[in-house]
C-alpha positions as CSV (number, residue, x, y, z in Angstrom):
1,M,77.0,31.9,-20.0
2,D,73.3,31.7,-19.5
3,T,71.6,34.7,-18.1
4,V,69.2,34.6,-15.2
5,R,66.3,34.9,-17.7
6,D,67.7,32.0,-19.7
7,I,67.9,29.8,-16.6
8,Q,64.3,30.6,-15.6
9,T,63.1,29.8,-19.1
10,K,64.8,26.4,-19.0
11,I,63.3,25.7,-15.6
12,K,59.9,26.5,-17.0
13,I,60.4,24.2,-20.0
14,M,61.6,21.4,-17.7
15,K,58.6,21.8,-15.4
16,K,56.2,21.7,-18.4
17,T,58.0,18.6,-19.7
18,M,57.8,16.9,-16.3
19,I,54.1,17.7,-16.0
20,K,53.5,16.2,-19.5
21,I,55.4,13.0,-18.6
22,V,53.5,12.6,-15.3
23,L,50.1,13.2,-16.9
24,S,51.0,10.8,-19.7
25,A,52.0,8.2,-17.2
26,M,48.8,8.7,-15.1
27,S,46.7,8.4,-18.3
28,I,48.4,5.1,-19.2
29,L,47.9,3.8,-15.6
30,G,44.3,5.0,-15.6
31,I,43.5,3.3,-18.9
32,S,45.3,0.1,-17.8
33,F,43.3,0.1,-14.5
34,L,40.0,0.5,-16.4
35,I,40.9,-2.3,-18.8
36,W,41.8,-4.6,-15.8
37,L,38.6,-3.7,-14.0
38,V,36.4,-4.3,-17.1
39,F,38.0,-7.8,-17.6
40,L,37.8,-8.6,-13.8
41,L,34.1,-7.8,-13.6
42,N,33.2,-9.4,-16.9
43,P,34.5,-13.0,-17.1
44,S,32.6,-13.4,-20.4
45,L,35.4,-11.4,-22.0
46,S,38.0,-14.0,-21.1
47,Y,36.0,-17.3,-21.5
48,A,34.7,-18.8,-24.7
49,E,31.7,-20.5,-23.1
50,Q,29.2,-19.9,-20.4
51,T,26.6,-22.4,-19.1
52,Q,23.7,-21.7,-16.8
53,F,22.8,-24.0,-13.9
54,G,20.0,-22.4,-12.0
55,Q,21.4,-19.3,-10.2
56,I,25.0,-20.2,-11.2
57,T,26.6,-19.2,-14.4
58,V,29.7,-21.3,-15.2
59,Y,32.4,-19.7,-17.4
60,H,34.7,-22.2,-19.1
61,N,36.7,-22.8,-22.3
62,Q,36.7,-26.6,-22.3
63,D,33.6,-28.8,-22.4
64,L,32.1,-29.3,-19.0
65,M,32.3,-32.7,-17.4
66,E,29.3,-35.0,-16.9
67,G,27.9,-34.4,-13.4
68,T,28.8,-30.7,-13.2
69,G,25.2,-29.7,-12.7
70,L,24.7,-32.3,-9.9
71,I,27.8,-31.1,-8.0
72,L,26.7,-27.4,-8.3
73,Q,23.2,-28.2,-7.1
74,D,24.5,-30.1,-4.1
75,A,26.7,-27.1,-3.2
76,I,23.7,-24.8,-3.5
77,D,21.5,-27.0,-1.4
78,I,24.2,-26.9,1.3
79,I,24.6,-23.1,1.4
80,K,20.8,-22.6,1.5
81,R,21.0,-23.8,5.1
82,A,22.8,-20.7,6.1
83,D,20.7,-18.1,7.9
84,I,22.0,-15.3,5.8
85,Y,21.4,-17.1,2.5
86,D,19.4,-15.0,0.0
87,E,17.5,-16.6,-2.9
88,S,18.2,-13.6,-5.1
89,L,21.9,-14.2,-5.1
90,R,23.4,-15.0,-8.5
91,I,26.9,-16.6,-8.6
92,Q,29.5,-16.6,-11.4
93,L,31.7,-19.6,-11.2
94,C,34.9,-19.2,-13.2
95,L,36.9,-22.4,-14.0
96,H,40.7,-22.7,-14.2
97,D,40.9,-23.5,-17.9
98,D,41.6,-19.9,-18.8
99,K,45.2,-18.6,-18.7
100,L,44.2,-15.0,-17.9
101,Y,41.1,-14.6,-15.7
102,P,42.0,-16.6,-12.6
103,K,45.1,-14.5,-12.1
104,L,43.4,-11.1,-12.5
105,F,42.3,-10.8,-8.9
106,P,45.1,-9.2,-6.8
107,F,44.6,-11.6,-3.9
108,A,44.2,-14.7,-6.0
109,G,45.5,-17.9,-4.3
110,G,44.7,-21.3,-2.9
111,T,42.8,-24.1,-4.6
112,A,39.9,-21.6,-5.2
113,Y,38.9,-18.2,-4.1
114,A,35.9,-15.9,-4.1
115,F,35.3,-12.2,-4.4
116,F,32.0,-10.2,-4.8
117,T,29.6,-12.7,-6.3
118,K,32.3,-14.6,-8.2
119,A,34.0,-17.9,-7.3
120,V,37.1,-18.9,-9.1
121,V,38.9,-22.2,-9.3
122,Y,42.6,-21.5,-9.1
123,A,45.4,-23.8,-8.1
124,S,43.6,-27.2,-8.3
125,E,42.3,-29.6,-10.8
126,P,38.5,-30.1,-10.4
127,N,36.9,-33.4,-11.4
128,F,33.2,-33.2,-11.4
129,Q,32.9,-36.9,-12.2
130,D,34.6,-38.1,-9.0
131,N,33.7,-35.0,-7.0
132,S,37.3,-34.0,-6.2
133,A,39.7,-31.1,-6.6
134,S,43.3,-32.3,-6.6
135,F,46.5,-30.4,-6.3
136,K,50.3,-30.7,-5.7
137,W,52.1,-27.7,-4.2
138,E,55.8,-27.2,-3.5
139,V,55.0,-26.0,0.1
140,N,53.5,-29.5,0.7
141,N,56.5,-31.3,-0.8
142,Y,54.3,-31.9,-3.9
143,E,52.2,-34.3,-1.9
144,L,49.0,-35.1,-3.7
145,R,46.0,-33.7,-1.9
146,K,42.3,-33.7,-2.7
147,Y,39.3,-31.7,-1.6
148,N,35.8,-32.9,-1.8
149,L,34.7,-30.6,-4.7
150,T,31.2,-30.1,-3.4
151,R,32.5,-28.9,-0.1
152,L,35.1,-26.7,-1.7
153,L,32.6,-25.0,-4.0
154,A,30.1,-24.7,-1.1
155,H,32.8,-23.0,0.9
156,E,33.5,-20.4,-1.8
157,F,29.8,-19.9,-2.5
158,M,29.4,-19.1,1.1
159,H,31.9,-16.2,0.7
160,N,29.6,-15.0,-2.1
161,V,26.7,-15.3,0.3
162,Q,28.6,-13.3,3.0
163,Y,29.4,-10.6,0.5
164,Y,25.8,-10.4,-0.7
165,H,24.7,-10.1,3.0
166,D,27.1,-7.4,4.1
167,P,29.5,-6.2,1.3
168,S,31.3,-3.6,3.4
169,Y,32.2,-6.0,6.2
170,Q,33.3,-8.8,3.8
171,I,35.5,-6.4,1.8
172,L,37.1,-4.3,4.6
173,S,37.8,-7.2,6.9
174,T,39.6,-9.3,4.2
175,L,41.9,-6.8,2.6
176,G,45.1,-8.9,2.3
177,A,44.3,-10.9,5.4
178,I,42.3,-13.9,6.5
179,N,39.2,-13.2,8.6
180,W,38.7,-16.3,10.7
181,K,35.0,-15.5,11.3
182,L,34.3,-15.6,7.5
183,E,36.4,-18.6,6.9
184,G,35.0,-20.4,9.9
185,H,31.4,-19.6,9.0
186,A,32.0,-20.8,5.4
187,E,33.5,-24.0,6.7
188,Y,30.8,-24.5,9.3
189,I,28.1,-24.4,6.6
190,S,30.0,-26.1,3.8
191,R,30.9,-29.1,6.0
192,E,27.3,-29.3,7.3
193,F,28.3,-28.9,10.9
194,K,25.2,-26.9,11.7
195,N,23.2,-28.5,14.5
196,D,25.0,-31.9,14.1
197,G,25.4,-32.3,17.9
198,L,29.0,-33.3,17.5
199,L,30.9,-30.2,18.7
200,K,32.7,-31.9,21.6
201,D,33.7,-34.8,19.4
202,K,35.1,-32.5,16.9
203,I,37.0,-30.5,19.5
204,A,38.6,-33.8,20.6
205,K,39.5,-34.5,17.0
206,Y,41.0,-31.0,16.6
207,L,43.2,-31.4,19.7
208,L,44.4,-34.8,18.5
209,E,45.3,-33.4,15.0
210,E,46.9,-30.3,16.5
211,G,49.4,-32.4,18.3
212,K,50.7,-34.1,15.2
213,E,53.4,-33.0,12.9
214,H,52.3,-31.8,9.5
215,V,53.8,-31.3,6.1
216,G,53.3,-27.9,4.6
217,F,49.8,-26.5,5.2
218,P,48.4,-28.5,8.2
219,V,45.6,-30.7,7.1
220,F,44.0,-34.1,8.1
221,T,42.5,-36.8,6.0
222,L,38.7,-37.6,6.1
223,A,37.0,-40.9,5.7
224,D,36.5,-40.3,1.9
225,G,40.2,-39.7,1.3
226,T,39.8,-35.9,1.0
227,I,41.4,-33.4,3.3
228,Q,40.3,-30.6,5.6
229,I,42.5,-27.7,6.6
230,L,43.2,-27.8,10.3
231,P,43.1,-24.1,11.0
232,Y,39.8,-23.8,9.1
233,F,38.5,-26.7,11.1
234,K,39.3,-24.8,14.3
235,Y,37.6,-21.6,13.0
236,A,34.5,-23.7,12.1
237,L,34.3,-25.1,15.6
238,V,34.5,-21.7,17.2
239,I,31.7,-20.5,14.9
240,Q,29.6,-23.5,15.9
241,Y,30.2,-22.8,19.6
242,L,29.3,-19.1,19.2
243,M,26.1,-19.8,17.2
244,E,24.8,-22.9,18.9
245,I,26.0,-22.6,22.5
246,E,26.2,-18.8,22.8
247,G,23.3,-18.2,20.5
248,L,24.9,-15.5,18.4
249,N,24.0,-14.8,14.8
250,F,26.3,-14.0,11.9
251,D,26.2,-10.2,12.4
252,Q,26.8,-10.5,16.1
253,I,29.8,-12.6,15.5
254,A,31.1,-10.2,13.0
255,S,30.9,-7.4,15.6
256,L,33.2,-9.3,18.0
257,E,36.8,-8.4,18.5
258,P,38.9,-9.6,15.5
259,A,41.1,-12.1,17.4
260,I,40.0,-15.7,17.9
261,D,41.8,-16.2,21.2
262,K,39.0,-15.2,23.6
263,P,36.1,-17.2,22.0
264,F,38.4,-20.2,21.5
265,E,39.3,-20.1,25.2
266,E,35.6,-19.8,26.1
267,M,34.8,-22.8,23.9
268,M,37.6,-24.9,25.5
269,K,36.3,-23.9,29.0
270,W,32.8,-25.0,28.0
271,N,34.2,-28.2,26.5
272,S,35.9,-29.1,29.8
273,Q,32.7,-28.8,31.8
């Protein structure tokens, strides 16, 4: 039979063993985290090639399509019209032809996404020759859908612009959630709604599309055969109303209450006048 001293000795040994196991596990996790972070922040470690187009560095493994530079320049010309655009911004565009990198970001999803000053093509097939990004998703019953590639890239680049303008707001307001203000602002600029004088016409279009049945993610088809996401269209209209009718700037909109309900109701009231 073990004595009290023997039991105490065994307990001490068990505690030391447990501490060693915990410290070893933490060390492994810490090293794994650092490796993940290094790869996330340095796409050049994942991609074989990088090509410079002005302020955009494109990371890719396959040869770039003809017309890539023209699409990127058009996207940059669009985002330059945003009041918060900064000429010193440098963007890293990561294409989807790498098996590892696009999946590294914890909140990766959609046809493309953006974080910090990086834009990543994710679940879509970009074609720089016909200016489209096509995709078939299960949630949409594998319906073939296409984005206008210039618009898609301009939208993601606008998220880079937003981050560059106010990193803390962009990060803290999007942790695992959609911020309608950021998405609406990115859509407002990328779709070139700014000062187009068509807000009431577009509200009528939104109300028409909202009343229809939709397959999967609600979208509607534009004249060029590409699609626009209906909720993002709504967000963009509210941003246009707040900026052009109410006279608010980006920072003032960011300081409003998180919910879209009140500004949407105010926009609809204005629209009925």
